[in-house]
C-alpha positions as CSV (number, residue, x, y, z in Angstrom):
1,M,108.3,92.8,74.7
2,R,106.8,95.5,72.6
3,V,105.2,98.7,74.1
4,K,102.1,100.3,72.7
5,R,101.5,104.0,72.1
6,R,98.1,105.7,73.0
7,W,97.0,109.1,72.0
8,L,96.0,111.2,75.1
9,G,95.2,114.4,73.3
10,W,96.5,117.3,75.4
11,L,97.6,116.3,78.8
12,L,97.8,119.0,81.4
13,A,100.5,118.1,84.2
14,V,101.4,120.2,87.1
15,V,105.1,120.1,87.8
16,L,107.0,120.9,91.0
17,L,107.7,124.6,90.3
18,G,104.1,125.3,89.4
19,T,104.6,125.6,85.7
20,Q,102.4,123.6,83.3
21,V,103.5,121.2,80.6
22,L,101.6,120.1,77.6
23,A,102.2,116.6,76.1
24,H,100.8,115.0,73.0
25,A,101.3,111.2,73.2
26,L,102.5,108.9,75.9
27,V,104.1,105.5,75.5
28,D,102.5,102.7,77.8
29,V,105.1,100.3,79.2
30,P,103.1,97.4,80.7
31,G,104.0,95.9,84.2
32,A,105.3,92.7,82.6
33,H,108.1,94.4,80.7
34,P,111.2,92.5,81.3
35,Q,113.3,95.6,82.0
36,F,111.6,96.5,85.2
37,Q,113.5,95.2,88.2
38,L,111.2,94.0,91.0
39,T,112.6,93.3,94.5
40,G,110.9,91.5,97.4
41,R,108.4,88.7,97.8
42,I,106.5,89.7,94.7
43,D,103.4,87.7,93.6
44,F,103.7,87.1,89.9
45,A,100.5,85.0,89.6
46,D,99.3,87.6,87.1
47,P,102.5,88.5,85.2
48,A,100.9,91.6,83.6
49,R,100.1,93.0,87.1
50,P,102.9,91.9,89.6
51,K,101.6,92.3,93.2
52,L,103.5,94.2,95.8
53,A,102.6,93.7,99.4
54,W,105.6,93.3,101.7
55,P,107.2,96.3,103.3
56,G,110.1,97.6,101.2
57,S,109.0,95.7,98.1
58,S,110.2,97.8,95.1
59,V,110.1,98.3,91.3
60,S,113.0,100.1,89.5
61,G,113.8,101.0,86.0
62,T,115.9,103.1,83.7
63,F,114.1,105.3,81.1
64,T,114.6,108.1,78.6
65,G,112.8,111.4,78.5
66,S,111.5,114.1,80.8
67,Y,108.2,112.5,81.8
68,L,107.2,109.6,84.0
69,A,103.8,108.3,85.4
70,I,103.3,105.2,87.3
71,T,100.0,103.1,87.3
72,L,99.0,101.3,90.4
73,D,95.8,99.4,91.4
74,D,95.7,99.5,95.2
75,V,93.3,97.2,96.8
76,Q,92.4,99.1,99.9
77,G,93.6,102.6,99.3
78,R,95.8,102.6,102.4
79,N,99.3,102.2,101.0
80,F,102.1,104.7,100.7
81,Y,105.0,104.6,98.4
82,N,108.3,106.5,97.8
83,L,109.2,107.3,94.3
84,F,112.8,108.4,93.8
85,I,114.4,109.7,90.7
86,D,118.1,109.3,89.8
87,G,119.1,108.0,93.1
88,D,118.1,111.3,95.0
89,F,117.0,109.7,98.2
90,S,116.6,112.9,100.0
91,N,113.8,114.2,97.7
92,P,111.1,111.5,97.2
93,M,107.7,112.0,95.8
94,V,105.4,110.2,98.3
95,I,102.5,108.5,96.7
96,A,99.3,108.2,98.7
97,C,97.4,105.6,97.0
98,T,93.7,105.8,96.4
99,Q,91.7,102.6,96.1
100,G,91.6,101.2,92.7
101,R,93.4,101.8,89.4
102,Q,95.2,105.1,89.4
103,T,98.0,106.8,87.4
104,Y,100.3,108.9,89.5
105,V,102.4,111.6,87.6
106,L,105.9,112.5,88.7
107,N,105.6,116.0,90.2
108,R,108.6,117.5,88.4
109,R,109.8,117.7,85.0
110,L,113.2,116.0,84.2
111,K,116.0,117.1,82.1
112,P,116.4,115.4,78.7
113,G,118.4,112.2,78.7
114,S,118.2,108.9,80.6
115,H,117.1,108.6,84.3
116,T,116.4,106.0,86.8
117,F,113.4,105.6,89.1
118,L,112.8,103.5,92.4
119,L,109.4,102.9,93.7
120,T,109.4,101.4,97.2
121,K,106.6,100.4,99.5
122,R,106.6,102.4,102.7
123,T,103.8,100.5,104.4
124,E,103.1,96.9,105.3
125,G,101.0,93.9,104.5
126,E,98.2,95.1,106.8
127,E,97.8,98.1,104.4
128,G,97.1,95.6,101.6
129,D,98.2,94.7,98.1
130,T,99.1,96.9,95.3
131,F,99.2,95.7,91.7
132,F,102.0,97.4,89.5
133,E,100.6,98.0,86.1
134,G,103.4,99.7,84.4
135,V,104.6,103.3,83.6
136,Q,104.0,105.8,80.9
137,L,106.8,107.7,79.2
138,A,106.8,110.6,76.8
139,D,106.3,110.0,73.1
140,G,109.3,108.4,71.5
141,H,111.1,107.4,74.7
142,K,111.6,103.9,76.2
143,L,112.8,101.8,79.1
144,L,116.5,100.9,79.0
145,A,118.2,97.8,80.6
146,P,118.4,98.1,84.3
147,P,121.8,98.0,86.3
148,P,122.8,94.7,87.6
149,R,121.3,93.6,90.8
150,P,123.5,93.8,93.9
151,S,125.5,90.6,94.4
152,R,124.9,90.7,98.3
153,R,121.5,89.6,99.7
154,I,120.1,90.3,103.2
155,E,116.7,89.3,104.7
156,F,115.2,90.7,107.9
157,F,112.5,88.8,110.1
158,G,110.9,91.3,112.3
159,D,108.1,93.3,113.7
160,S,107.1,97.0,113.7
161,I,110.7,98.0,114.3
162,T,111.9,96.3,111.1
163,S,108.8,97.7,109.2
164,G,109.6,101.3,110.3
165,M,106.3,101.9,112.2
166,G,106.0,105.6,113.2
167,N,109.7,106.4,112.2
168,E,108.7,109.7,110.6
169,A,106.3,110.8,113.3
170,P,107.2,113.7,115.5
171,D,108.6,112.5,118.9
172,E,105.5,113.7,120.8
173,A,102.9,112.3,118.3
174,P,101.3,108.9,118.1
175,D,103.4,106.5,116.0
176,D,100.7,104.3,114.3
177,V,99.7,106.5,111.4
178,S,100.3,104.8,108.0
179,A,101.6,108.0,106.4
180,Q,104.5,108.2,108.8
181,K,105.5,104.7,108.4
182,N,108.5,104.5,106.0
183,Q,110.3,101.2,105.7
184,F,112.9,102.8,103.4
185,L,114.3,104.6,106.5
186,A,114.0,101.7,108.9
187,Y,117.3,100.2,110.2
188,S,116.8,97.3,108.0
189,A,116.6,99.1,104.6
190,V,119.4,101.5,105.7
191,T,121.6,98.6,106.6
192,A,121.0,96.9,103.3
193,R,121.8,100.1,101.3
194,Q,125.0,100.7,103.5
195,L,126.1,97.2,102.7
196,G,125.3,97.5,99.0
197,A,122.9,94.5,99.5
198,E,119.5,93.6,98.1
199,M,116.9,93.4,100.9
200,H,113.8,91.4,101.8
201,A,111.9,92.6,104.9
202,T,109.7,89.8,106.1
203,S,108.1,91.9,108.9
204,Q,104.8,92.6,110.5
205,S,103.8,95.2,113.1
206,G,102.7,93.5,116.2
207,I,104.1,90.0,115.5
208,G,106.0,87.8,118.0
209,V,107.5,84.3,118.5
210,M,105.2,83.2,121.3
211,A,102.6,85.9,121.2
212,S,101.2,88.6,118.9
213,W,98.6,91.3,118.9
214,F,96.6,89.0,116.7
215,D,96.0,85.2,116.5
216,F,99.2,84.1,114.6
217,T,103.0,84.3,115.2
218,M,106.0,84.4,113.1
219,F,106.1,80.7,112.9
220,D,102.8,80.9,110.9
221,F,103.8,84.0,108.9
222,F,107.4,83.7,107.9
223,D,106.9,81.3,104.8
224,Q,104.0,83.1,103.3
225,L,103.9,84.6,99.8
226,S,101.3,87.2,100.9
227,P,101.6,89.2,104.1
228,S,97.9,89.9,104.4
229,G,97.3,88.2,107.7
230,N,97.6,84.4,108.3
231,N,96.9,82.7,105.1
232,T,97.7,79.6,103.1
233,S,99.9,81.3,100.4
234,V,103.5,79.7,100.1
235,W,106.7,81.5,99.3
236,D,109.2,79.6,97.2
237,F,112.4,80.0,99.1
238,S,114.4,78.8,96.2
239,R,113.5,82.0,94.3
240,W,115.9,84.1,96.5
241,T,118.6,83.1,99.0
242,P,120.2,85.6,101.3
243,D,123.8,85.7,102.4
244,V,122.9,87.2,105.7
245,V,119.7,86.8,107.9
246,V,118.8,89.3,110.6
247,I,116.1,88.3,113.2
248,N,114.7,91.0,115.4
249,L,111.8,89.8,117.3
250,L,110.6,89.3,120.9
251,Q,109.6,93.0,121.5
252,N,105.9,92.2,121.2
253,D,106.4,88.9,123.3
254,K,107.9,91.2,126.1
255,W,104.8,93.4,126.1
256,L,102.3,90.8,125.8
257,I,103.8,88.2,128.2
258,D,105.4,90.4,130.9
259,V,102.9,93.4,130.8
260,H,99.6,92.0,129.5
261,H,100.1,88.4,130.7
262,V,98.3,86.9,127.7
263,L,99.9,83.5,128.1
264,K,98.5,81.2,130.9
265,P,100.4,79.7,132.4
266,E,103.2,82.2,131.8
267,P,106.2,80.6,130.1
268,S,109.3,80.2,132.3
269,Q,112.7,81.7,131.1
270,A,113.8,78.3,129.8
271,Q,110.5,77.9,127.8
272,R,111.1,81.4,126.3
273,V,114.6,80.3,125.3
274,Q,113.3,77.0,123.7
275,A,110.6,78.9,121.7
276,Y,113.2,81.2,120.3
277,V,115.6,78.3,119.6
278,R,112.8,76.6,117.8
279,F,112.2,79.5,115.5
280,V,115.8,80.4,114.9
281,K,116.3,76.7,113.8
282,R,113.4,77.0,111.4
283,I,115.3,79.9,109.7
284,R,118.6,77.9,109.8
285,A,116.9,74.9,108.1
286,T,115.5,77.3,105.4
287,Y,118.8,79.0,104.9
288,P,121.5,76.4,105.8
289,K,124.4,78.6,104.5
290,A,123.4,82.0,105.6
291,Y,125.2,84.0,108.4
292,V,122.5,84.6,111.0
293,V,122.4,87.7,113.3
294,C,119.9,87.5,116.2
295,V,119.1,91.1,117.2
296,L,117.0,92.6,119.8
297,G,116.1,96.3,120.2
298,S,116.0,99.3,120.3
299,M,112.8,99.5,122.2
300,D,112.4,98.4,125.9
301,A,113.0,94.8,125.5
302,T,116.7,95.9,125.7
303,A,116.0,98.3,128.7
304,P,118.2,97.8,131.9
305,G,116.9,94.9,133.8
306,S,115.1,93.3,130.9
307,S,115.3,89.4,130.8
308,W,114.8,89.3,127.1
309,P,118.4,89.9,125.9
310,A,119.3,86.8,127.9
311,V,116.7,84.8,126.0
312,V,118.4,85.6,122.7
313,S,121.9,85.0,124.2
314,E,121.1,81.6,125.7
315,A,119.2,80.4,122.6
316,V,122.3,81.2,120.4
317,R,124.6,79.8,123.0
318,Q,122.6,76.5,122.9
319,I,122.4,76.3,119.1
320,K,126.2,76.9,118.8
321,A,127.0,74.4,121.5
322,E,125.2,71.8,119.3
323,N,127.2,73.0,116.3
324,P,130.5,74.8,117.1
325,A,130.8,75.6,113.4
326,E,127.5,77.5,113.4
327,K,127.6,80.9,111.6
328,M,125.4,82.9,114.2
329,D,125.9,85.8,116.6
330,T,123.8,88.2,118.7
331,L,123.7,92.0,118.6
332,F,121.7,94.3,120.8
333,F,120.5,97.8,120.0
334,E,120.6,99.8,123.2
335,F,117.3,101.3,124.6
336,T,117.7,105.0,124.6
337,G,114.9,105.7,126.9
338,F,112.6,106.9,124.1
339,G,109.3,105.3,125.0
340,K,107.8,104.9,121.4
341,H,108.7,103.3,118.2
342,P,112.2,104.4,117.1
343,R,112.3,107.5,114.9
344,V,114.6,107.9,111.9
345,R,117.6,109.0,114.0
346,H,117.3,105.8,116.1
347,H,117.0,103.7,113.0
348,Q,120.2,105.3,111.5
349,A,122.2,104.7,114.7
350,N,121.1,101.0,114.8
351,A,121.8,100.6,111.1
352,D,125.3,102.0,111.6
353,K,125.9,99.5,114.4
354,L,124.6,96.5,112.5
355,T,126.4,97.5,109.2
356,A,129.7,97.6,111.0
357,F,129.0,94.3,112.7
358,I,128.1,92.6,109.5
359,K,131.0,94.0,107.5
360,Q,133.4,92.7,110.2
361,K,131.8,89.2,110.3
362,M,131.4,88.9,106.6
363,G,134.6,90.5,105.5
364,W,132.6,93.0,103.4
365,R,134.1,96.3,102.5
């Protein structure tokens, strides 16, 4: 695909150290360019404007030159993105999207030569959709072929824990602020990076298996192309098949059933087990060859005395009793006593535990 050049006159850009750079012309690289690498449940209904919506969805590329700007069209103006350059994950530019079409200029000047960028969605489907419309490079520069995709794949089905809700909030602060939600530092994304795996995060804060903080559950949600509430969009599972599936649900069921008593009559332990069995079997039918890890934690669903770890254990026991060759296990993240959503340090500890577990089970090094 050819790229077009447009004259911008003199462009004034403020860079990280407070200096100013003058540029003459930029090269527009449209969002449909084949050398962009998009990851996640991406909606390509309009190939010129791929739509990112799920947490952790990403765009990456390799380019030449010292300048980069990214054009996004954010539907609600509520999303946040990380922009990483050259694999420096400790120093992201955080993009706070404004509503509508906007070009975001990298806030530092790069050395001459080739560079990589990674744009990742920090926020969730509830913050709405973002159309990726491409990048702008310095005059005379171009995209290069991206590196090969990872050969390993892992998908997570989960709730706010998997999405990273509040993980960057101070311990004493509320943890429902979109700006402090960073899926890139959730246990799910950290585990995928530590395993060298490509990740899909099929997650939504507040969702459960039997009860959610809204009028649909993961049964309704898990197969959607769009994560914007309960809708009729359909994801084509043949587009991407994971080697490993991690299910981390039931925390919201625990709150809503045990504390708020929203289900009348309240389900028995056996009924809770059967609801979980039903969902896990749906995932197994979707991915018959994947290794499945049924996880719970690290919030108070795994606190001492909680009955919910037994729900997971019994469900997996029953499934494996029906099929002794079943590739399925359980893993629990311990409740630390921290009463809010896990912070980055908790996610890292959980990722370390899950990484070691999957490496051992899959024989990955």
